[in-house]
All heavy atoms as TSV, in Angstrom:
chain	resi	resn	atom	element	x	y	z
A	1	MET	N	N	0.853	-1.190	0.000
A	1	MET	CA	C	0.000	0.000	0.000
A	1	MET	C	C	0.887	1.236	0.000
A	1	MET	O	O	1.775	1.396	0.817
A	1	MET	CB	C	-0.886	-0.040	1.254
A	1	MET	CG	C	-1.754	1.159	1.403
A	1	MET	SD	S	-2.730	0.996	2.920
A	1	MET	CE	C	-3.287	2.636	3.060
A	2	SER	N	N	0.657	2.113	-0.906
A	2	SER	CA	C	1.431	3.350	-0.939
A	2	SER	C	C	0.531	4.521	-0.575
A	2	SER	O	O	-0.667	4.483	-0.758
A	2	SER	CB	C	2.051	3.572	-2.311
A	2	SER	OG	O	1.037	3.792	-3.253
A	3	THR	N	N	1.142	5.529	-0.077
A	3	THR	CA	C	0.392	6.712	0.332
A	3	THR	C	C	1.135	7.951	-0.145
A	3	THR	O	O	2.350	7.931	-0.279
A	3	THR	CB	C	0.172	6.747	1.861
A	3	THR	OG1	O	-0.577	7.901	2.187
A	3	THR	CG2	C	1.485	6.767	2.606
A	4	THR	N	N	0.384	8.984	-0.408
A	4	THR	CA	C	1.012	10.215	-0.866
A	4	THR	C	C	1.285	11.173	0.282
A	4	THR	O	O	2.012	12.126	0.116
A	4	THR	CB	C	0.127	10.918	-1.913
A	4	THR	OG1	O	-1.150	11.172	-1.334
A	4	THR	CG2	C	-0.026	10.057	-3.146
A	5	SER	N	N	0.690	10.906	1.441
A	5	SER	CA	C	0.922	11.808	2.574
A	5	SER	C	C	2.260	11.491	3.230
A	5	SER	O	O	2.736	10.371	3.206
A	5	SER	CB	C	-0.213	11.710	3.592
A	5	SER	OG	O	-0.235	10.426	4.172
A	6	SER	N	N	2.852	12.508	3.810
A	6	SER	CA	C	4.126	12.354	4.509
A	6	SER	C	C	3.905	12.530	6.003
A	6	SER	O	O	3.010	13.258	6.412
A	6	SER	CB	C	5.116	13.410	4.034
A	6	SER	OG	O	5.354	13.269	2.655
A	7	PRO	N	N	4.732	11.879	6.808
A	7	PRO	CA	C	4.583	12.062	8.250
A	7	PRO	C	C	4.908	13.494	8.643
A	7	PRO	O	O	5.714	14.151	7.982
A	7	PRO	CB	C	5.593	11.095	8.845
A	7	PRO	CG	C	6.542	10.789	7.756
A	7	PRO	CD	C	5.817	10.991	6.464
A	8	PRO	N	N	4.296	13.981	9.708
A	8	PRO	CA	C	4.623	15.335	10.161
A	8	PRO	C	C	6.060	15.383	10.679
A	8	PRO	O	O	6.582	14.386	11.171
A	8	PRO	CB	C	3.623	15.592	11.291
A	8	PRO	CG	C	3.228	14.244	11.765
A	8	PRO	CD	C	3.322	13.328	10.578
A	9	VAL	N	N	6.661	16.525	10.548
A	9	VAL	CA	C	8.035	16.722	11.024
A	9	VAL	C	C	7.998	17.735	12.159
A	9	VAL	O	O	7.525	18.862	11.983
A	9	VAL	CB	C	8.951	17.233	9.890
A	9	VAL	CG1	C	10.350	17.492	10.408
A	9	VAL	CG2	C	8.972	16.232	8.741
A	10	ALA	N	N	8.461	17.303	13.313
A	10	ALA	CA	C	8.470	18.198	14.481
A	10	ALA	C	C	9.507	19.293	14.288
A	10	ALA	O	O	10.615	19.037	13.813
A	10	ALA	CB	C	8.781	17.412	15.749
A	11	LYS	N	N	9.123	20.509	14.648
A	11	LYS	CA	C	10.083	21.610	14.547
A	11	LYS	C	C	11.189	21.417	15.578
A	11	LYS	O	O	11.004	20.731	16.584
A	11	LYS	CB	C	9.381	22.957	14.766
A	11	LYS	CG	C	8.807	23.135	16.164
A	11	LYS	CD	C	8.072	24.456	16.304
A	11	LYS	CE	C	7.424	24.553	17.683
A	11	LYS	NZ	N	6.689	25.784	17.847
A	12	LYS	N	N	12.334	21.981	15.295
A	12	LYS	CA	C	13.471	21.912	16.212
A	12	LYS	C	C	13.597	23.245	16.936
A	12	LYS	O	O	13.698	24.288	16.305
A	12	LYS	CB	C	14.754	21.610	15.458
A	12	LYS	CG	C	14.796	20.221	14.876
A	12	LYS	CD	C	16.117	19.963	14.195
A	12	LYS	CE	C	16.164	18.562	13.640
A	12	LYS	NZ	N	17.463	18.273	13.000
A	13	VAL	N	N	13.570	23.164	18.248
A	13	VAL	CA	C	13.735	24.345	19.099
A	13	VAL	C	C	14.837	24.004	20.100
A	13	VAL	O	O	14.596	23.267	21.055
A	13	VAL	CB	C	12.426	24.701	19.848
A	13	VAL	CG1	C	12.634	25.917	20.726
A	13	VAL	CG2	C	11.278	24.907	18.876
A	14	PRO	N	N	16.058	24.487	19.888
A	14	PRO	CA	C	17.160	24.133	20.784
A	14	PRO	C	C	16.887	24.532	22.240
A	14	PRO	O	O	16.435	25.632	22.518
A	14	PRO	CB	C	18.348	24.919	20.230
A	14	PRO	CG	C	17.975	25.246	18.825
A	14	PRO	CD	C	16.486	25.379	18.817
A	15	HIS	N	N	17.137	23.586	23.140
A	15	HIS	CA	C	16.979	23.821	24.575
A	15	HIS	C	C	18.224	23.257	25.242
A	15	HIS	O	O	18.486	22.061	25.173
A	15	HIS	CB	C	15.723	23.107	25.099
A	15	HIS	CG	C	15.553	23.221	26.577
A	15	HIS	ND1	N	15.001	24.327	27.165
A	15	HIS	CD2	C	15.858	22.362	27.574
A	15	HIS	CE1	C	14.971	24.142	28.476
A	15	HIS	NE2	N	15.490	22.960	28.746
A	16	GLN	N	N	19.013	24.138	25.871
A	16	GLN	CA	C	20.243	23.708	26.518
A	16	GLN	C	C	19.981	23.292	27.955
A	16	GLN	O	O	19.268	23.974	28.689
A	16	GLN	CB	C	21.285	24.821	26.510
A	16	GLN	CG	C	21.912	25.037	25.169
A	16	GLN	CD	C	23.138	25.934	25.261
A	16	GLN	OE1	O	23.471	26.468	26.315
A	16	GLN	NE2	N	23.819	26.097	24.146
A	17	MET	N	N	20.577	22.165	28.316
A	17	MET	CA	C	20.507	21.681	29.694
A	17	MET	C	C	21.927	21.400	30.163
A	17	MET	O	O	22.737	20.887	29.403
A	17	MET	CB	C	19.679	20.401	29.764
A	17	MET	CG	C	18.227	20.609	29.378
A	17	MET	SD	S	17.308	19.079	29.336
A	17	MET	CE	C	17.701	18.538	27.678
A	18	GLU	N	N	22.203	21.756	31.389
A	18	GLU	CA	C	23.536	21.512	31.933
A	18	GLU	C	C	23.426	20.661	33.179
A	18	GLU	O	O	22.600	20.918	34.058
A	18	GLU	CB	C	24.234	22.827	32.270
A	18	GLU	CG	C	25.647	22.632	32.750
A	18	GLU	CD	C	26.379	23.933	33.007
A	18	GLU	OE1	O	25.898	24.986	32.577
A	18	GLU	OE2	O	27.445	23.873	33.647
A	19	MET	N	N	24.261	19.619	33.234
A	19	MET	CA	C	24.306	18.762	34.410
A	19	MET	C	C	25.751	18.330	34.627
A	19	MET	O	O	26.394	17.814	33.693
A	19	MET	CB	C	23.406	17.534	34.232
A	19	MET	CG	C	23.391	16.626	35.442
A	19	MET	SD	S	22.283	15.220	35.243
A	19	MET	CE	C	20.730	16.020	35.553
A	20	ILE	N	N	26.260	18.564	35.781
A	20	ILE	CA	C	27.621	18.205	36.164
A	20	ILE	C	C	28.630	18.756	35.156
A	20	ILE	O	O	29.555	18.088	34.720
A	20	ILE	CB	C	27.784	16.677	36.319
A	20	ILE	CG1	C	26.628	16.098	37.132
A	20	ILE	CG2	C	29.107	16.335	37.001
A	20	ILE	CD1	C	26.604	14.579	37.175
A	21	GLY	N	N	28.416	19.981	34.737
A	21	GLY	CA	C	29.340	20.649	33.828
A	21	GLY	C	C	29.222	20.233	32.370
A	21	GLY	O	O	29.962	20.713	31.527
A	22	ASP	N	N	28.303	19.335	32.062
A	22	ASP	CA	C	28.105	18.878	30.688
A	22	ASP	C	C	26.865	19.559	30.116
A	22	ASP	O	O	25.802	19.545	30.732
A	22	ASP	CB	C	27.933	17.359	30.662
A	22	ASP	CG	C	27.837	16.810	29.256
A	22	ASP	OD1	O	28.600	17.279	28.386
A	22	ASP	OD2	O	27.002	15.931	29.024
A	23	VAL	N	N	27.023	20.175	28.942
A	23	VAL	CA	C	25.903	20.856	28.306
A	23	VAL	C	C	25.358	19.964	27.190
A	23	VAL	O	O	26.115	19.435	26.378
A	23	VAL	CB	C	26.339	22.217	27.720
A	23	VAL	CG1	C	25.188	22.881	26.992
A	23	VAL	CG2	C	26.850	23.122	28.833
A	24	ARG	N	N	24.050	19.789	27.201
A	24	ARG	CA	C	23.388	18.973	26.190
A	24	ARG	C	C	22.282	19.803	25.563
A	24	ARG	O	O	21.585	20.551	26.243
A	24	ARG	CB	C	22.799	17.730	26.840
A	24	ARG	CG	C	22.083	16.811	25.894
A	24	ARG	CD	C	21.699	15.514	26.585
A	24	ARG	NE	N	20.691	15.693	27.596
A	24	ARG	CZ	C	19.377	15.530	27.392
A	24	ARG	NH1	N	18.936	15.216	26.200
A	24	ARG	NH2	N	18.530	15.688	28.378
A	25	VAL	N	N	22.110	19.680	24.256
A	25	VAL	CA	C	21.049	20.392	23.551
A	25	VAL	C	C	19.997	19.379	23.123
A	25	VAL	O	O	20.306	18.379	22.469
A	25	VAL	CB	C	21.593	21.147	22.316
A	25	VAL	CG1	C	20.464	21.807	21.549
A	25	VAL	CG2	C	22.627	22.173	22.740
A	26	ASP	N	N	18.776	19.628	23.521
A	26	ASP	CA	C	17.644	18.777	23.144
A	26	ASP	C	C	16.727	19.613	22.253
A	26	ASP	O	O	16.059	20.526	22.727
A	26	ASP	CB	C	16.914	18.287	24.382
A	26	ASP	CG	C	15.776	17.335	24.073
A	26	ASP	OD1	O	15.414	17.185	22.882
A	26	ASP	OD2	O	15.232	16.742	25.017
A	27	ASN	N	N	16.705	19.297	20.961
A	27	ASN	CA	C	15.899	20.061	20.015
A	27	ASN	C	C	14.400	19.784	20.134
A	27	ASN	O	O	13.593	20.511	19.561
A	27	ASN	CB	C	16.350	19.765	18.586
A	27	ASN	CG	C	17.712	20.337	18.302
A	27	ASN	OD1	O	18.051	21.424	18.752
A	27	ASN	ND2	N	18.524	19.602	17.562
A	28	TYR	N	N	14.045	18.718	20.829
A	28	TYR	CA	C	12.633	18.336	20.916
A	28	TYR	C	C	12.089	18.444	22.350
A	28	TYR	O	O	11.037	17.901	22.663
A	28	TYR	CB	C	12.447	16.921	20.365
A	28	TYR	CG	C	12.932	16.840	18.939
A	28	TYR	CD1	C	14.170	16.284	18.639
A	28	TYR	CD2	C	12.184	17.373	17.903
A	28	TYR	CE1	C	14.631	16.238	17.331
A	28	TYR	CE2	C	12.643	17.346	16.596
A	28	TYR	CZ	C	13.859	16.779	16.316
A	28	TYR	OH	O	14.311	16.752	15.023
A	29	TYR	N	N	12.791	19.160	23.189
A	29	TYR	CA	C	12.355	19.355	24.566
A	29	TYR	C	C	10.992	20.039	24.623
A	29	TYR	O	O	10.210	19.801	25.531
A	29	TYR	CB	C	13.401	20.183	25.328
A	29	TYR	CG	C	13.138	20.293	26.806
A	29	TYR	CD1	C	13.585	19.297	27.666
A	29	TYR	CD2	C	12.467	21.387	27.343
A	29	TYR	CE1	C	13.359	19.383	29.028
A	29	TYR	CE2	C	12.235	21.474	28.707
A	29	TYR	CZ	C	12.680	20.475	29.548
A	29	TYR	OH	O	12.444	20.559	30.891
A	30	TRP	N	N	10.699	20.849	23.647
A	30	TRP	CA	C	9.428	21.578	23.615
A	30	TRP	C	C	8.239	20.616	23.562
A	30	TRP	O	O	7.124	20.987	23.935
A	30	TRP	CB	C	9.381	22.550	22.436
A	30	TRP	CG	C	9.286	21.895	21.089
A	30	TRP	CD1	C	10.322	21.500	20.298
A	30	TRP	CD2	C	8.097	21.571	20.374
A	30	TRP	NE1	N	9.858	20.949	19.135
A	30	TRP	CE2	C	8.483	20.979	19.155
A	30	TRP	CE3	C	6.737	21.726	20.635
A	30	TRP	CZ2	C	7.568	20.536	18.207
A	30	TRP	CZ3	C	5.828	21.285	19.683
A	30	TRP	CH2	C	6.246	20.691	18.491
A	31	LEU	N	N	8.464	19.373	23.135
A	31	LEU	CA	C	7.374	18.401	23.078
A	31	LEU	C	C	6.988	17.884	24.462
A	31	LEU	O	O	5.938	17.279	24.616
A	31	LEU	CB	C	7.758	17.224	22.185
A	31	LEU	CG	C	7.715	17.509	20.690
A	31	LEU	CD1	C	8.387	16.389	19.912
A	31	LEU	CD2	C	6.292	17.725	20.229
A	32	ARG	N	N	7.840	18.119	25.455
A	32	ARG	CA	C	7.504	17.705	26.814
A	32	ARG	C	C	6.448	18.671	27.347
A	32	ARG	O	O	6.686	19.869	27.485
A	32	ARG	CB	C	8.738	17.731	27.703
A	32	ARG	CG	C	8.425	17.288	29.093
A	32	ARG	CD	C	9.622	17.361	29.995
A	32	ARG	NE	N	9.203	16.995	31.323
A	32	ARG	CZ	C	9.758	16.035	32.033
A	32	ARG	NH1	N	10.768	15.370	31.539
A	32	ARG	NH2	N	9.312	15.750	33.230
A	33	ASP	N	N	5.298	18.134	27.633
A	33	ASP	CA	C	4.184	18.951	28.113
A	33	ASP	C	C	3.408	18.140	29.133
A	33	ASP	O	O	2.422	17.484	28.805
A	33	ASP	CB	C	3.280	19.355	26.938
A	33	ASP	CG	C	2.098	20.196	27.360
A	33	ASP	OD1	O	2.158	20.820	28.437
A	33	ASP	OD2	O	1.094	20.216	26.635
A	34	ASP	N	N	3.893	18.149	30.366
A	34	ASP	CA	C	3.277	17.340	31.412
A	34	ASP	C	C	1.841	17.728	31.710
A	34	ASP	O	O	1.058	16.908	32.171
A	34	ASP	CB	C	4.116	17.398	32.691
A	34	ASP	CG	C	5.484	16.754	32.502
A	34	ASP	OD1	O	5.614	15.869	31.633
A	34	ASP	OD2	O	6.417	17.137	33.223
A	35	SER	N	N	1.481	18.968	31.423
A	35	SER	CA	C	0.115	19.410	31.703
A	35	SER	C	C	-0.837	19.110	30.546
A	35	SER	O	O	-2.041	19.284	30.667
A	35	SER	CB	C	0.085	20.910	32.000
A	35	SER	OG	O	0.446	21.635	30.839
A	36	ARG	N	N	-0.282	18.677	29.420
A	36	ARG	CA	C	-1.074	18.345	28.219
A	36	ARG	C	C	-1.935	19.523	27.778
A	36	ARG	O	O	-3.083	19.380	27.423
A	36	ARG	CB	C	-1.969	17.126	28.439
A	36	ARG	CG	C	-1.337	15.906	29.044
A	36	ARG	CD	C	-0.287	15.296	28.133
A	36	ARG	NE	N	0.106	13.963	28.556
A	36	ARG	CZ	C	1.135	13.699	29.336
A	36	ARG	NH1	N	1.875	14.681	29.809
A	36	ARG	NH2	N	1.459	12.476	29.644
A	37	SER	N	N	-1.332	20.714	27.778
A	37	SER	CA	C	-2.119	21.903	27.452
A	37	SER	C	C	-1.446	22.845	26.457
A	37	SER	O	O	-2.072	23.807	26.028
A	37	SER	CB	C	-2.428	22.677	28.736
A	37	SER	OG	O	-1.226	23.096	29.353
A	38	ASP	N	N	-0.203	22.571	26.052
A	38	ASP	CA	C	0.503	23.448	25.116
A	38	ASP	C	C	-0.128	23.306	23.725
A	38	ASP	O	O	-0.132	22.214	23.147
A	38	ASP	CB	C	1.979	23.070	25.074
A	38	ASP	CG	C	2.792	24.007	24.196
A	38	ASP	OD1	O	2.383	24.266	23.046
A	38	ASP	OD2	O	3.845	24.470	24.653
A	39	PRO	N	N	-0.642	24.391	23.168
A	39	PRO	CA	C	-1.311	24.314	21.863
A	39	PRO	C	C	-0.405	23.794	20.742
A	39	PRO	O	O	-0.869	23.070	19.857
A	39	PRO	CB	C	-1.742	25.748	21.570
A	39	PRO	CG	C	-1.666	26.476	22.866
A	39	PRO	CD	C	-0.694	25.742	23.728
A	40	ASP	N	N	0.894	24.122	20.766
A	40	ASP	CA	C	1.814	23.643	19.742
A	40	ASP	C	C	2.003	22.127	19.830
A	40	ASP	O	O	2.034	21.434	18.814
A	40	ASP	CB	C	3.170	24.337	19.849
A	40	ASP	CG	C	3.122	25.795	19.435
A	40	ASP	OD1	O	2.205	26.173	18.684
A	40	ASP	OD2	O	4.008	26.552	19.863
A	41	VAL	N	N	2.139	21.620	21.043
A	41	VAL	CA	C	2.314	20.182	21.236
A	41	VAL	C	C	1.039	19.452	20.815
A	41	VAL	O	O	1.092	18.442	20.097
A	41	VAL	CB	C	2.674	19.848	22.698
A	41	VAL	CG1	C	2.664	18.344	22.932
A	41	VAL	CG2	C	4.027	20.440	23.058
A	42	LEU	N	N	-0.107	19.954	21.239
A	42	LEU	CA	C	-1.375	19.312	20.888
A	42	LEU	C	C	-1.606	19.315	19.381
A	42	LEU	O	O	-2.070	18.321	18.810
A	42	LEU	CB	C	-2.531	19.992	21.622
A	42	LEU	CG	C	-2.478	19.877	23.148
A	42	LEU	CD1	C	-3.606	20.684	23.778
A	42	LEU	CD2	C	-2.514	18.430	23.592
A	43	ALA	N	N	-1.246	20.400	18.716
A	43	ALA	CA	C	-1.406	20.479	17.261
A	43	ALA	C	C	-0.495	19.460	16.570
A	43	ALA	O	O	-0.916	18.782	15.620
A	43	ALA	CB	C	-1.101	21.884	16.765
A	44	TYR	N	N	0.735	19.333	17.051
A	44	TYR	CA	C	1.651	18.357	16.460
A	44	TYR	C	C	1.138	16.938	16.676
A	44	TYR	O	O	1.174	16.107	15.762
A	44	TYR	CB	C	3.064	18.513	17.028
A	44	TYR	CG	C	3.995	17.477	16.481
A	44	TYR	CD1	C	4.430	17.540	15.162
A	44	TYR	CD2	C	4.410	16.401	17.248
A	44	TYR	CE1	C	5.252	16.573	14.630
A	44	TYR	CE2	C	5.236	15.433	16.729
A	44	TYR	CZ	C	5.651	15.511	15.425
A	44	TYR	OH	O	6.461	14.538	14.900
A	45	LEU	N	N	0.643	16.643	17.865
A	45	LEU	CA	C	0.114	15.307	18.137
A	45	LEU	C	C	-1.115	15.015	17.278
A	45	LEU	O	O	-1.300	13.881	16.817
A	45	LEU	CB	C	-0.213	15.162	19.626
A	45	LEU	CG	C	1.001	15.160	20.553
A	45	LEU	CD1	C	0.558	15.114	22.008
A	45	LEU	CD2	C	1.940	14.012	20.227
A	46	ASP	N	N	-1.940	16.017	17.042
A	46	ASP	CA	C	-3.089	15.845	16.144
A	46	ASP	C	C	-2.610	15.490	14.738
A	46	ASP	O	O	-3.199	14.636	14.064
A	46	ASP	CB	C	-3.954	17.108	16.102
A	46	ASP	CG	C	-4.788	17.287	17.353
A	46	ASP	OD1	O	-4.990	16.295	18.096
A	46	ASP	OD2	O	-5.237	18.428	17.594
A	47	GLN	N	N	-1.538	16.137	14.289
A	47	GLN	CA	C	-0.973	15.834	12.964
A	47	GLN	C	C	-0.444	14.400	12.915
A	47	GLN	O	O	-0.665	13.681	11.934
A	47	GLN	CB	C	0.153	16.804	12.625
A	47	GLN	CG	C	-0.288	18.222	12.385
A	47	GLN	CD	C	0.909	19.153	12.237
A	47	GLN	OE1	O	2.052	18.723	12.059
A	47	GLN	NE2	N	0.659	20.449	12.320
A	48	GLU	N	N	0.245	13.977	13.981
A	48	GLU	CA	C	0.758	12.606	14.034
A	48	GLU	C	C	-0.391	11.601	14.008
A	48	GLU	O	O	-0.331	10.593	13.308
A	48	GLU	CB	C	1.597	12.388	15.287
A	48	GLU	CG	C	3.003	12.870	15.193
A	48	GLU	CD	C	3.872	12.373	16.331
A	48	GLU	OE1	O	3.340	12.011	17.412
A	48	GLU	OE2	O	5.094	12.341	16.143
A	49	ASN	N	N	-1.431	11.873	14.796
A	49	ASN	CA	C	-2.577	10.965	14.845
A	49	ASN	C	C	-3.276	10.876	13.494
A	49	ASN	O	O	-3.650	9.789	13.054
A	49	ASN	CB	C	-3.562	11.402	15.936
A	49	ASN	CG	C	-3.017	11.160	17.321
A	49	ASN	OD1	O	-2.142	10.333	17.521
A	49	ASN	ND2	N	-3.529	11.910	18.283
A	50	ALA	N	N	-3.445	11.998	12.826
A	50	ALA	CA	C	-4.089	11.998	11.506
A	50	ALA	C	C	-3.242	11.209	10.506
A	50	ALA	O	O	-3.783	10.460	9.682
A	50	ALA	CB	C	-4.296	13.434	11.023
A	51	TYR	N	N	-1.931	11.360	10.585
A	51	TYR	CA	C	-1.048	10.632	9.683
A	51	TYR	C	C	-1.177	9.123	9.899
A	51	TYR	O	O	-1.348	8.367	8.942
A	51	TYR	CB	C	0.402	11.076	9.878
A	51	TYR	CG	C	1.375	10.226	9.097
A	51	TYR	CD1	C	1.449	10.334	7.711
A	51	TYR	CD2	C	2.194	9.303	9.736
A	51	TYR	CE1	C	2.324	9.543	6.983
A	51	TYR	CE2	C	3.067	8.510	9.018
A	51	TYR	CZ	C	3.131	8.628	7.644
A	51	TYR	OH	O	3.980	7.845	6.924
A	52	ILE	N	N	-1.092	8.678	11.146
A	52	ILE	CA	C	-1.149	7.231	11.394
A	52	ILE	C	C	-2.519	6.673	11.036
A	52	ILE	O	O	-2.623	5.552	10.539
A	52	ILE	CB	C	-0.738	6.878	12.844
A	52	ILE	CG1	C	-0.412	5.390	12.963
A	52	ILE	CG2	C	-1.802	7.247	13.830
A	52	ILE	CD1	C	0.771	4.937	12.168
A	53	GLU	N	N	-3.572	7.457	11.247
A	53	GLU	CA	C	-4.903	6.999	10.850
A	53	GLU	C	C	-4.982	6.827	9.333
A	53	GLU	O	O	-5.590	5.880	8.839
A	53	GLU	CB	C	-5.975	7.958	11.346
A	53	GLU	CG	C	-6.238	7.835	12.825
A	53	GLU	CD	C	-7.242	8.853	13.342
A	53	GLU	OE1	O	-7.926	9.511	12.531
A	53	GLU	OE2	O	-7.331	9.000	14.568
A	54	SER	N	N	-4.350	7.729	8.581
A	54	SER	CA	C	-4.374	7.602	7.120
A	54	SER	C	C	-3.557	6.398	6.663
A	54	SER	O	O	-3.926	5.712	5.719
A	54	SER	CB	C	-3.867	8.885	6.450
A	54	SER	OG	O	-2.474	9.022	6.593
A	55	ILE	N	N	-2.451	6.114	7.335
A	55	ILE	CA	C	-1.607	4.977	6.991
A	55	ILE	C	C	-2.311	3.663	7.331
A	55	ILE	O	O	-2.266	2.702	6.563
A	55	ILE	CB	C	-0.249	5.049	7.737
A	55	ILE	CG1	C	0.545	6.264	7.284
A	55	ILE	CG2	C	0.555	3.768	7.558
A	55	ILE	CD1	C	0.884	6.284	5.822
A	56	MET	N	N	-2.966	3.630	8.471
A	56	MET	CA	C	-3.586	2.394	8.950
A	56	MET	C	C	-5.000	2.184	8.414
A	56	MET	O	O	-5.607	1.145	8.682
A	56	MET	CB	C	-3.609	2.397	10.488
A	56	MET	CG	C	-2.245	2.506	11.140
A	56	MET	SD	S	-1.173	1.106	10.790
A	56	MET	CE	C	-1.927	-0.126	11.791
A	57	SER	N	N	-5.523	3.113	7.658
A	57	SER	CA	C	-6.923	3.043	7.235
A	57	SER	C	C	-7.220	1.795	6.395
A	57	SER	O	O	-8.339	1.317	6.393
A	57	SER	CB	C	-7.311	4.300	6.477
A	57	SER	OG	O	-6.575	4.389	5.269
A	58	GLY	N	N	-6.248	1.258	5.695
A	58	GLY	CA	C	-6.484	0.082	4.870
A	58	GLY	C	C	-6.224	-1.229	5.564
A	58	GLY	O	O	-6.342	-2.292	4.969
A	59	ILE	N	N	-5.887	-1.185	6.837
A	59	ILE	CA	C	-5.552	-2.394	7.576
A	59	ILE	C	C	-6.715	-2.768	8.482
A	59	ILE	O	O	-7.229	-1.956	9.234
A	59	ILE	CB	C	-4.267	-2.189	8.415
A	59	ILE	CG1	C	-3.100	-1.912	7.488
A	59	ILE	CG2	C	-4.003	-3.377	9.308
A	59	ILE	CD1	C	-1.810	-1.602	8.179
A	60	TYR	N	N	-7.095	-4.009	8.396
A	60	TYR	CA	C	-8.184	-4.508	9.247
A	60	TYR	C	C	-7.562	-5.203	10.448
A	60	TYR	O	O	-6.681	-6.044	10.307
A	60	TYR	CB	C	-9.068	-5.487	8.477
A	60	TYR	CG	C	-9.749	-4.835	7.312
A	60	TYR	CD1	C	-9.231	-4.900	6.021
A	60	TYR	CD2	C	-10.924	-4.128	7.507
A	60	TYR	CE1	C	-9.840	-4.286	4.970
A	60	TYR	CE2	C	-11.555	-3.506	6.445
A	60	TYR	CZ	C	-11.022	-3.580	5.180
A	60	TYR	OH	O	-11.636	-2.961	4.142
A	61	LEU	N	N	-8.036	-4.873	11.619
A	61	LEU	CA	C	-7.520	-5.492	12.838
A	61	LEU	C	C	-8.294	-6.763	13.115
A	61	LEU	O	O	-9.517	-6.809	13.023
A	61	LEU	CB	C	-7.669	-4.538	14.018
A	61	LEU	CG	C	-6.849	-3.245	13.926
A	61	LEU	CD1	C	-7.121	-2.364	15.143
A	61	LEU	CD2	C	-5.370	-3.540	13.838
A	62	VAL	N	N	-7.581	-7.803	13.464
A	62	VAL	CA	C	-8.186	-9.073	13.820
A	62	VAL	C	C	-7.812	-9.354	15.263
A	62	VAL	O	O	-6.635	-9.377	15.623
A	62	VAL	CB	C	-7.682	-10.217	12.909
A	62	VAL	CG1	C	-8.270	-11.540	13.338
A	62	VAL	CG2	C	-7.990	-9.905	11.454
A	63	TYR	N	N	-8.808	-9.566	16.071
A	63	TYR	CA	C	-8.573	-9.867	17.481
A	63	TYR	C	C	-8.718	-11.374	17.696
A	63	TYR	O	O	-9.719	-11.955	17.324
A	63	TYR	CB	C	-9.554	-9.126	18.379
A	63	TYR	CG	C	-9.351	-7.630	18.360
A	63	TYR	CD1	C	-10.118	-6.816	17.544
A	63	TYR	CD2	C	-8.371	-7.058	19.147
A	63	TYR	CE1	C	-9.915	-5.447	17.517
A	63	TYR	CE2	C	-8.164	-5.686	19.126
A	63	TYR	CZ	C	-8.947	-4.884	18.307
A	63	TYR	OH	O	-8.736	-3.543	18.293
A	64	ILE	N	N	-7.723	-11.963	18.267
A	64	ILE	CA	C	-7.763	-13.383	18.593
A	64	ILE	C	C	-7.973	-13.506	20.095
A	64	ILE	O	O	-7.192	-12.982	20.875
A	64	ILE	CB	C	-6.454	-14.089	18.177
A	64	ILE	CG1	C	-6.260	-13.920	16.677
A	64	ILE	CG2	C	-6.491	-15.548	18.587
A	64	ILE	CD1	C	-4.935	-14.446	16.178
A	65	VAL	N	N	-9.023	-14.169	20.450
A	65	VAL	CA	C	-9.349	-14.310	21.875
A	65	VAL	C	C	-9.003	-15.699	22.343
A	65	VAL	O	O	-9.140	-16.671	21.725
A	65	VAL	CB	C	-10.841	-14.027	22.133
A	65	VAL	CG1	C	-11.178	-14.175	23.602
A	65	VAL	CG2	C	-11.174	-12.648	21.633
């Protein structure tokens, strides 16, 4: 099955963290949203969900009990 849609690409927002003198940059730190209320994070997750739904739309799930 082929699809013409592409997966969403998360934007990169550099966030520096320092621990024990070591500096690390996490470009996807903005996706951390413990309160589940950041409009940018929610919009990105909606895009991811729509993408996976379009990819999986042709697949039938079979439950074996």
